[in-house]
ROKE-200045 format. One record per residue (C-alpha): x, y, z; residue in one letter. Coordinates in steps of 0.5 Angstrom, whole numbers, plus 2048, in hexadecimal, padded with zeros to 3 digits. Layout:
REM ROKE-200045
XYZA/...
REM end
This chain:
REM ROKE-200045
7CA7E4805M/7D17E4806I/7D67EB808Y/7DD7EB805Y/7E17F1808P/7E77F2805Y/7EE7F3809F/7F57F4807R/7F97F080CG/7FC7F6810R/7FD7F6818Q/7F77F981AY/7F27F6815D/7F47EF818L/7F47F181FK/7EC7F381DA/7EB7ED81AL/7EE7E9820T/7E97ED824A/7E37EC820F/7E47E481FA/7E37E3827S/7DC7E6826Q/7D67E1824P/7D57E381CH/7D17E0816K/7D27E180FN/7D87E580FI/7DF7E380BV/7E47E880CP/7E97E8806I/7F07EA808I/7F57EC802E/7FC7EB805P/8017F1805V/8067F080AR/80A7EA80CD/8087EB813V/8077E6819P/8007E881AA/7FE7E6813L/7FE7DE815P/7FC7DF81CK/7F67E381AT/7F47DD815I/7F57D881AQ/7F17DC81FY/7EB7DB81AF/7ED7D4819I/7ED7D2821D/7E67D5821R/7E37D281AS/7E27D9817Q/7E27DA810P/7E77DE80DL/7EA7DF806A/7F17E1804V/7F47E47FDI/7F97DF7FAQ/7FB7E47F5D/7FC7EB7F9P/7FC7F17F4Q/7FF7F67F9V/8057F77FDD/80B7F27FCH/8087EC800Y/8077E87F9H/80E7E97F7F/8127E67FDQ/8157E07FBA/8147DD802A/8107DF808Q/8127E080FR/80B7DE811Y/8087DA80CP/8017D880CI/8017D3806D/7FF7CD80CG/7FA7D180EL/7F67D2808M/7F57CA808K/7F07CB80DT/7E87CB80BP/7E67D180ED/7EB7D580AI/7EA7D6803Q/7EF7D87FER/7ED7DE7FAA/7F07E27F4Y/7F07E87F0V/7EE7E77E9L/7F47E97E4T/7F57E67DDP/7FB7E37E0L/7F77DF7E5L/7F87D77E4P/7F17D47E4P/7F37CE7E7K/7F37D17EEH/7EC7D47EDL/7E87CE7EFE/7E47CF7F6N/7E77D67F6S/7E57DD7F7L/7E77E27F2V/7E77E97F2I/7E57EC7EBV/7E87F37EAQ/7E77F47E3H/7E17F27DEF/7E67F07D8A/7EA7EB7DDD/7E37E87DFL/7E17E77D7K/7E87E47D6L/7E77DF7DBF/7E07DD7D9L/7E17DD7D2D/7E77D87D3H/7E37D47D8D/7E87D57DDW/7E37D67E3L/7E17D07E6P/7DA7D07E8Q/7DC7CF7F0S/7DF7D67EFT/7DC7DB7F3T/7DD7E27F0L/7DD7E97F3L/7DC7EE7EEV/7DB7F67EDP/7D37F77EDP/7D27F87E6E/7CD7F67E1A/7D17F37DCR/7D57EF7E1I/7CE7EC7E4R/7CC7EA7DDR/7D27E67DCL/7D17E27E2L/7CA7E07E2K/7CA7D97E5G/7D07DA7E9R/7D27DB7F0Q/7D47E37F1F/7D37E97F5G/7D67F07F5H/7DC7F47F8L/7DB7FB7F8F/7DF8017FBD/7DA8057FFH/7DF809802F/7E08107FES/7E6814801V/7E681C800P/7EC81F7FEE/7EC822805H/7EA81E80BG/7E682480EF/7E2824808E/7DE81F80CF/7DB824810T/7D782780AS/7D382080AM/7D481D811P/7CF817810D/7CD81480AS/7CB80D807F/7D0807807W/7CC802803S/7C67FD803N/7CB7F7800D/7C77F2802A/7C07F47FFQ/7C47F67F8F/7C77EF7F8A/7C17EB7FAG/7BE7EF7F4Q/7C37EC7EFY/7C37E57F2G/7CA7E67F5E/7CD7E27FAI/7D07E87FEG/7D47EE7FEF/7DA7F1800G/7DE7F8801D/7E47FB804Y/7E17FE80AL/7E380580CT/7EA804809Q/7E8804802G/7EB8007FCA/7F18047FBT/7F78017FEY/7FD806801Y/803802803E/805807809R/80080B80DG/80181380DF/7FE818812P/7F881C810S/7F6823812R/7F0820815T/7EE81A819V/7E8817817G/7E481181BI/7DF80E816H/7D9809818L/7D4806815I/7CD805818Y/7C6802817L/7C0806815K/7BA802812G/7BC7FE80DN/7C380280BQ/7CA80280DV/7CC80980ER/7D280C810I/7D4812815R/7DB816815H/7DE81981BF/7E381E819I/7E882281DS/7E782A81DD/7EE82B81CQ/7F182A815H/7F6830813A/7FC82B813D/7FE824815F/80082681CK/7FC824823H/7FA81D821Q/7F881C828K/7F4822829E/7F0821823K/7EF81A825Y/7EB81C82BF/7E7821827E/7E581C822A/7E4817828L/7E081C82CT/7DB81C826K/7DB815826T/7D981382DV/7D481882DN/7D0815827W/7D180E82AI/7CE810830A/7C781182CH/7C780B828Q/7C2805829P/7C67FF82BR/7C67FC824I/7CB801822N/7CF800829Q/7D57FB829T/7DB7F982DP/7DF7FD829A/7DB80482AT/7DB802831A/7E3802831S/7E280982EL/7DE80B833Q/7E3808838R/7E980C835L/7E5812835A/7E481283CQ/7EB81083EA/7ED816839H/7F2811836H/7F581182FF/7F780A82DP/7FA80B826G/7F780C820M/7F880481EG/7F3802824V/7EE807822L/7EE80481BK/7ED7FD81ES/7E77FF822L/7E480281CT/7E57FC818I/7E27F881EQ/7DC7FC81FH/7DB7FC817H/7DB7F4817L/7D67F481DT/7D17F881AI/7D27F5813M/7D07EE817N/7CA7F181AR/7C87F4813Y/7C97ED810L/7C57E9816S/7BF7EE815H/7BF7EC80DE/7C17E580EN/7BB7E4813D/
REM end
């Protein structure tokens, strides 16, 4: 069973991936969709290569402007020839079928998949990540596929998480096993929707997944203040205090190097910026999913 976490190639996503690549892990193949021509992108890919860690990189990005640049200042084409780096594509009607041999293909729409199957444009060597729909599973009988799903449902206002601070996240490994899938993917706690620029929120939230029984669950730690967009630092400490109090009572399986970093930040009363906080929650997510998979694959 393989886990395919889906990232956009933003600075702190790449920073989290680099930190995670230095840890021993099995059966996790991150997917990066490049969005910016930044030096961190080839550096991250090279970091995975140097450690013989698998990684997939989208060749036809669908968001932001990376795909429309005539030439990249920080090219990655040469790195794509390395065996550990897999070419991946988002399936669209304009995608040339000649690229798809031994590739990873992200399917977003039933009609696109049916078009390619009807014309025999998808090689058997292609691995597909598809929406978890019964009509799609019927089309793919006998093929290598897994599902990709956005589990992170964001309310209109972040403080609404306080009405349900703890909830089910997924049992994706069991679901995939039930239907003979090779794996599954998600968009972590960032969601599938892409925003070109970040924006302030009335609340500061820290979202951590954790293991309980055979389930992956999620816990939301939300700042008390949410009347306006001010006082981001104070809101961060409100959410962080709740987070570390919860971490202190968790079993070892739910404590990670990232949660230890959150505890140190709380002890030092240090605000490192929202980007660092985002990177730590991503690192925690990947570590927990690695433990989840290790249990399922035993």
